[in-house]
C-alpha positions, -999 to +999 in steps of 0.1 A: +168-593-605+144-588-583+122-551-587+111-532-557+100-496-544+111-484-514+101-446-497+119-433-473+109-400-450+140-382-442+140-352-417+127-308-418+157-301-405+176-313-429+185-299-465+174-305-500+207-310-509+213-330-476+187-353-487+199-355-523+232-368-508+213-393-490+194-413-518+235-410-533+246-425-505+214-460-512+219-457-541+258-461-541+253-484-521+224-511-545+251-497-571+279-516-553+266-548-552+253-554-586+220-536-586+206-503-602+182-476-595+163-476-625+141-435-614+138-415-578+112-389-569+121-365-544+090-357-533+093-327-517+092-319-474+057-329-470+036-328-445+036-366-413+001-374-407+011-376-373+045-370-351+075-392-361+101-388-329+092-350-325+090-342-361+059-325-381+069-327-420+097-351-437+115-350-463+101-380-490+115-397-521+105-424-542+134-449-559+121-477-574+155-509-578+162-533-590+190-553-570+193-585-556+178-588-525+212-587-506+217-551-517+188-533-506+188-555-469+219-537-470+203-508-480+177-506-457+206-515-421+223-482-438+186-464-436+181-480-397+212-458-391+215-431-403+199-400-377+180-386-403+159-413-418+122-412-398+107-445-418+111-458-447+097-490-463+105-511-488+088-529-510+086-560-540+066-555-572+062-572-604+066-545-625+079-500-621+052-481-630+073-462-660+042-425-655+050-401-630+033-413-593+003-403-582+016-378-556+040-361-584+012-356-602-016-340-575+014-320-565-009-290-572-034-301-556-019-300-518-022-261-517-068-263-523-088-257-489-095-287-471-131-276-456-157-284-473-186-275-448-208-244-432-186-243-398-158-250-411-159-215-427-146-229-465-176-233-473-215-213-481-224-199-449-266-199-471-282-220-485-275-223-522-310-220-546-309-256-559-317-266-524-343-273-498-343-254-463-349-272-439-382-249-427-395-260-465-385-294-460-407-295-432-439-274-434-445-302-470-452-327-443-478-315-418-490-303-442-495-338-455-505-352-421-536-342-420-547-350-457-542-386-453-560-386-416-587-375-435-583-405-460-578-430-433-612-415-419-623-416-443-614-452-453-625-462-414-663-446-422-672-475-455 
């Protein structure tokens, strides 16, 4: 049977137990049609990149499926009908990953500060010792320019 990966996003208003019940419903659809669910990963409540149906967050769930296409189509049909599902995407893959997904591996890194520069409050407002200040970089350039000009004048005189 073909292998699929399916990711769904449920509304933020839905509790985690309700999300588990939704996933169990979709797993039941797959198993009744002769397929199996190899792995289910609950990625938790995550911030969306943009608003979807007036929601800023959503519960993400990944399912690895080994099922016929009819079972996947029926699962997707039920996802479209369900009001708690904001988005879903199902892809056919050659093989399933055996290790945890990148989202699960990097789960703790979402709490890191987002800023990187001086102007967003994330960086140091003072230049470090290793970096040159703008005044230091312009001073040697102005001193080197007259020296280059005198060398050009001497070259014209010869």
